[in-house]
C-alpha positions as CSV (number, residue, x, y, z in Angstrom):
1,M,-18.2,51.8,40.6
2,T,-16.5,52.2,37.3
3,V,-18.5,52.2,34.2
4,L,-16.9,51.1,31.0
5,A,-18.3,53.2,28.3
6,L,-17.8,51.8,24.9
7,S,-18.4,53.8,21.8
8,T,-20.7,52.2,19.2
9,N,-17.8,51.6,16.9
10,E,-15.7,49.9,19.6
11,G,-18.6,47.7,20.7
12,L,-19.1,46.5,17.2
13,W,-15.4,45.6,16.9
14,W,-15.7,43.5,20.1
15,L,-18.8,41.9,18.7
16,T,-17.0,41.2,15.4
17,L,-14.1,39.7,17.3
18,A,-16.4,37.5,19.4
19,V,-18.3,36.3,16.3
20,G,-14.9,35.6,14.5
21,L,-13.8,33.6,17.5
22,V,-17.0,31.5,17.4
23,V,-16.6,31.0,13.7
24,A,-13.0,30.0,14.1
25,L,-13.9,27.4,16.8
26,V,-16.7,25.9,14.6
27,V,-14.3,25.7,11.6
28,W,-11.7,24.0,13.8
29,F,-14.2,21.6,15.2
30,L,-15.4,20.6,11.7
31,L,-11.9,20.3,10.3
32,E,-10.9,18.0,13.2
33,R,-13.9,15.8,12.5
34,L,-13.0,15.7,8.9
35,R,-9.4,14.8,9.8
36,R,-10.5,12.0,12.0
37,S,-12.8,10.6,9.4
38,V,-10.1,10.7,6.8
39,N,-7.7,8.9,9.1
40,T,-10.4,6.2,9.7
41,V,-11.0,5.8,5.9
42,D,-7.2,5.7,5.3
43,A,-6.8,2.9,7.8
44,S,-9.7,1.0,6.3
45,V,-8.3,1.4,2.8
46,D,-4.9,0.1,4.0
47,R,-6.5,-3.0,5.5
48,V,-8.5,-3.7,2.3
49,W,-5.3,-3.1,0.2
50,T,-3.3,-5.6,2.4
51,M,-6.1,-8.2,2.2
52,G,-6.3,-7.7,-1.6
53,K,-2.6,-8.3,-1.9
54,R,-2.8,-11.5,0.2
55,V,-5.6,-12.8,-2.0
56,A,-3.6,-12.1,-5.1
57,Q,-0.6,-14.0,-3.6
58,N,-2.8,-16.9,-2.6
59,T,-4.4,-17.2,-6.0
60,S,-1.4,-16.3,-8.3
61,T,-0.8,-20.0,-9.2
62,T,-4.4,-21.2,-9.7
63,Y,-3.7,-21.6,-13.4
64,L,-1.5,-24.6,-12.5
65,L,-4.5,-26.5,-11.1
66,T,-5.4,-27.8,-14.6
67,T,-1.9,-29.1,-15.2
68,T,-1.9,-30.7,-11.7
69,K,-5.2,-32.4,-12.4
70,Q,-3.9,-33.8,-15.7
71,R,-0.6,-35.0,-14.2
72,G,-2.6,-36.6,-11.3
73,G,-4.6,-38.5,-13.9
74,D,-1.5,-39.6,-15.7
75,L,0.0,-40.8,-12.4
76,L,-3.2,-42.8,-11.6
77,E,-3.0,-44.5,-15.0
78,E,0.7,-45.3,-14.4
79,L,-0.1,-46.8,-11.0
80,E,-2.9,-48.9,-12.5
81,E,-0.4,-50.3,-15.0
82,H,2.1,-51.3,-12.3
83,R,-0.6,-52.8,-10.1
84,A,-1.7,-55.2,-12.9
85,P,0.1,-58.5,-12.9
86,A,2.8,-58.8,-15.5
87,P,2.0,-61.1,-18.4
88,G,3.2,-64.6,-17.9
89,S,3.8,-64.3,-14.2
90,P,2.1,-66.7,-11.7
91,T,-0.8,-65.2,-9.9
C-alpha cells in the first residue's frame, strides 16, 4: 500500500485550488443565469419596441379625424340640398 504523504504546504495548495475551482464554478453559474436573464429582458424590450412602433404607425394620422368629421358634415349638407326638390318643379 502506497501512502501519499503531503507536506502541509502542498496540502494547503491543493485545498486552495479546490476552493478556487468551486468559486469559479459558482461565478460561472451566476454569470450564466445573468446572461439568460439579460437575453430574456432584451427579447421582451424588442417586442415592446415593435408594438410601440406599430401603435405609432396606426395613430400617426389621428389629427385628420377632425377634418374628416367636418368634411363629412359638409357632405351631408350638400346631399340634403340635392335631395330637396328644386323650386318650381312638380312634386
